[in-house]
N, C-alpha and C positions, 0 to 999 in steps of 0.2 A: 504494500500499499504505500502511495507517496505521502511524502512528508506533509505537503498540503493540504491533504485529506484529512490527517489526524489533527489540523489546527482548527478545524470547524466542527460543531455538534453534528453527529451522524445523522441526526434525525431532523433537525429544523435548519441545519446549515449556519446558525449563530458562530460568529468568531469570537475571541477573547481570551483572557488570561485565566479565566474562571473555569475552564473546561477540565473535565476529570475522566480519567481513562475507564474503561470497562473494568471491573475487577477480576473478571473471569480470564479476560484474552489478553488486554492491553493492546487492541488492535485499533479501538476506536474510542472517541471521546464524545461526552454528553455534556451539557449546559445545565441538565436538571433531572430529577430522578423521573418526572412525567415524560420526558423526551426520552429516557432510557427504557421506560416501560412500553412506551408508544413503537419504539424501534425494535424490542425484543423479537416479536415472531419474525421478523426479516433476519436478526442478527443471530438468533438462537444456534442453527446449525453450526454456522462458523465459529461462534464462540466456543461451543463445546468441543469442537475439534482442536482449535488452538489451546485451550486450556488444558486438555488432556496431553498436548505435547509439551506445554510448560511443565506439567506434573511430571511426566517421564524424564525430562531434561533433568529435574532434580532428583527422581527416583534412581536414576542410572549414573549419577555422577560419581566418581570415586571420592571416598573420604579418608583423610588422614586417619591412623588408629591413635587412641589414647594414649598418651606416653608417662612413664612413671617421672615424678618431678625431680627426682634425684639422679638417676642415671640417664635420663631422656630416652630410653630405650621403649619400644612399643610394649604395651600392655597385653598379655593373653587373655581371652575370655574364659579359659579353662578355669575350673574351680580351685580354690587355694593357692593362687598363684599371687594374690594381691590382697592386701589388707586396707580397710577403711580407717584412718585415724580421726578418731571424734575430736582430737585437740586442735587440729589445724584443717580437717575437712578434706586431706588429701586421701588419695589411693596410693599405697607404696607397694612395690613389687617385693616378693619374698626375699629376691637376691640382695636388696638394700638393706633388709631388716637382719638378713644373717650376715651380710659384711660387716655391719655395724657390730653385731655381738661377737663375731670372730676377730675384730681387729681391736678387741679389749675395751670398746666403748661401754659406757655404763648400761647395764640392763635396765629396763624399765623407762626408757626415754624415747620419745618420737625420734625416729632418724630424720625427720625433715624440720619440725620446729623444736625439737630438744626438751619439749615439755615433757614432764611425767605422765605415763599412762595412766589411764583410769585404773583402779584397783577393785572396782565391783561392777556389778551390772547397773546398779542405781546410778553410780557417777558418770558411767559410759552413757547411759539413756539422757541425763542431765545435760552433758556435753553435746550429744548428738541434737538434741532440742535447741540448744543455742545455735549450733550450725544451722537448723532449720531457720531460725530466726533471720539468719543471714542470706537466707535465699539458697543454702548449699544443697543442690540436686541429689548428690550421694547421701546425704543425711535424711532426706525424705525417703529415698529408695532402700535405705538401711532400716529404718522405722517401719516401712511398708512390710519388710520381710518379716519383722518381728510379729506383727499382726496377722500376716498370713499363715504362719506356723504356730502362733500361739507360744513363743518362746519366753524363758526366763520369768515365767510367772504372769506373762501379759495374756489375757483372754483371747483366744483366736476369734478374729473378726475380718472375714474376708473382704467385706463391704468397706470397711475403714482402711484396709490393706490397698484396693484398689483406687480409693479416693486419694491416697497418699502416692500411689505410682503414677497417677495421672499428673498431678502437682509436679513430682520428680520429672517426669517426661518433658513437661511444658518448660521446666528449668534446664532442660539438657540432658537428662540422663538416658542414654539408649537402652540400658538395661531394665530401666521402669517400664518404657514403652514395650519392651519385649514381653515382660511379665504379664503386661496388659493383655497382649497379645495371646499369650497361652492360656490365660483366664477366660477369655471369650472363645477360644478354641474347645477347652474342656469344659467351660460351664463353671468356673469356681468363684463362687460369689456373685455370678451374673448368669443370664440365660445363655446358653451357647448360641453364638453368632459368628458364622464364618467371615462374613463380610467385615463386620467390626474387628474380628482378629487379624484379617489380611491387613486392614487399614493400620493398626498400631505395629504390625510387622513393619510395614512400609515405613511408618514414621521412624522406627528404631533404625531400619536399614540406612536412612536417608541421613541420620547423624551418627553413623558408624558402627552400627551393631551387626558383627559378621554373621552370627548364628541366626539371626533374623533374614538376613540376606539368602543365607542357604535354605532357609523354612520357605522363602518365597519362591526360590527355583523349585522346589519340591512341590509346592502348592499349584504353581503354574504349569508344571509338567503334567500333574494330575488332570488338570482341565484341557489339556491338549495345547496349551501355549508354548509350544517348544522353544520358538525364538526368545521370548522374555525369559523362559527358564534358563536358557544358556547364558543370556545376559547377566542375570543373578549369580550364576555358578560361577562365571569368569570373574566378575568383581569380587565374590567370597574366596575364590582361589587366590587372587592376587592380594588378598589380606591375610592370606596364610592358613586357610580352612582346607584342611585335609580332605575331607569329604567331598567338599565342593571341586576339588582338583580332580578326583576320580571321576564325577559327573561331567567335566570337561573332557576328559579322556575318552570316556564312552560317547560323548558328543562328537569328538574328531573321528572315532572308529566309524560311527553311523554315517560320517559325513555332513554332519549338522554344522561343524566349524571347519576352517581350512587348517592346514599344517601349520602356517606362520601363526594363526591365531592360538593355536595349541601351544606352539613352542614360546610364543611370547607371554602366554599366561604361566607356564612352567618355570619360566626365568624368573618373572616378578615373585612367584610363590617361593621359590628358593631363596630369593634375595630377603624377603620378609621374614622367612623363618631364621636366616642366619642373623637379622638385625634383632631378634626377640632374645637369642642366646647371650649368654654371659657366664662366666666362671662362677660368679656370685649366684647367679640362678641355678646354675647346676648343682652347686654345693648345697643350696637349699632344697633342692627336690631330692638330692641323694640322702641328706639328713633325715627329712621327712620318711623317705621309703625305706630306710635301714632299719627302722624300729627301735634304734638305739636310744631315740628320745623323741618325746612329742611335745608340742607347745601346748601350755596350759594357759587357758584364756579366761579370767574372771572365775576361775576356780572350776572351770569345765574343760574336760579333754577335747581339744579341738576336732571334730568329727566330719569337717567339710560341710556344714549346713550352709543353707542360703545366705544366711547373715554371718559373715567374717567379723569377729568382733576383737577389737585391740584393747589389751590390758597390760598388765605387768608380765613379761615374757619369763618364763624360769623353764629350764631343761629338767625333765624328769627321766633319769635313766631307767630303762626297763632291763632287768636281767633275763 
């Protein structure tokens, strides 16, 4: 559309500085809501088409992965690889926590802000709520997990959890939108709704949640949208998701993508996997896997629940 065309109202032709773009397509302008309503029947088809294109541009855009604020390496979405610190509201990878412990740093201090860790669930929850007052997305996500599972003496309340996850997502937590997608998919605290589930998976994927991206690939594949499915799998694989890489490989074998597309995806996958690795993270993983010690958090043995809680860390040797 020519620039001169969008400098006038699409309905009445009025020109001026007070014209506003159509919120859906950004292709035409109107001088008033009445003009927009009058022009709607004529514009509706074009508007929906362009709005869908704009949405897909956002949906299929590559997003940088969240990084640990200390080592600046990408964080993995695998469970028990990072811990939320209620003192500063940061998520710290276990590699940096392990490195501080092994370097002789004082146990019980946050590796990022050096504040003493909470020594009880009550203190941790109090700090988390203070972070919520500051608009910290992960704090809302953390508390939502507590309500969802009924942890640490908190009565289970899935409706409250969904309310907190929605707020966390709006503040920028990809994990929160993913949890909402799961809840609508499985009917946890809400009626099962596949359309809403997909919507929240998409919101999560657009702000960097790789598992949601893989899930979207599977959902699109189940409904026969192979092209969209492969786009999701390629993006997830490039973000380091192994299952998605396998789906990309299968797509190449079937002829859904070219050899160059598969090779490019594989190279990026290997690169991001390398970026996620460090000696410190390997040491943390080996220490947890060896069963020579476990992390004791707030008096509870860490069993890898949805909510990772930071407190005074103590090594407990197991004979």
